[in-house]
Residue, then its C-alpha position, 0 to 999 in steps of 0.5 A: m419075904k416079901v416086896h415091902n420088905i425090900l421097899s422097907q430097907k431101900g425106900t420107895v423114891v421112884y424116877s419117871v418121866n412122862a411119855s412126852s419126854t425125850v429119850y435124851d432127858a431120860l438118859k440124863i436123868m438115869a445117868d445122873k442116879n445110876l438107874g437102869a430104868l425108869v418109870v413112865t407116869e402120868g399122875k402116879k398111874i403107871s403108863g410104861i416103863f424106859t430101860e436101857r435096853d429099850y434105848a439100845r434096841k429101839v434108838v441106836l440100833k434103829g439110827k434114831f436120835s435120843k434129842e427127837t425121839s420121845i418117850a412114847d415112841i419107844m417105851h414098853p407100855d404094859p409093864v409087868t408090875v408086882t404088889e408090896d405083898a408078892s413074895i420075893g420068889e414071884c418076883m425072881t420068877l416074873m424077872t426070869n419068865n419075862f427077861i426083865r430086870h425092874l418091876p414097878v410096885v403098885r398099890n391100889g393101882e398107883l406106883a409105890g416103888m420099884i425093885s430091881i434084881g439088885d435089889v432082889v439079890k441083895f435082899i436074899i444074900r442077907e437073909q442068907q447071912f442072918i441064916i447062917e449066923n443064927l445057925d453058927n451061933y446056935i452050933s457053937g453054943s452062943s445062941g443068946g438064951i437057947d438052951n443047949k442041954 
């Protein structure tokens, strides 16, 4: 399965901020939308990513003030990204190896969506449930047209 399968189910709406936004403004969006990360954009181009982890480590622990600190000062400028054709396995490997929970999705160099570890886990669980139901139907003989002779 591929990233485009996840995006077709969850949608492609991505919340973003620009680098000149304050951390406070970004946190307000994240709280309002129940998000753990925002993509930092210039138009449709990705210039970085801002996460809850960035806030905790680069603002709170360093004694900075969220209303006075710009996203540009603390964002991760080169986020790991994937294309819509990336496999779910590739995404899990990237997330695990890079200790990240969000992957912006790009198409032709522009932002096309965002997936989180939660999206990946939900997708895998749904896929496994589908396989189990089909196997159960096959074994119990209610395969819907498959001849069990």
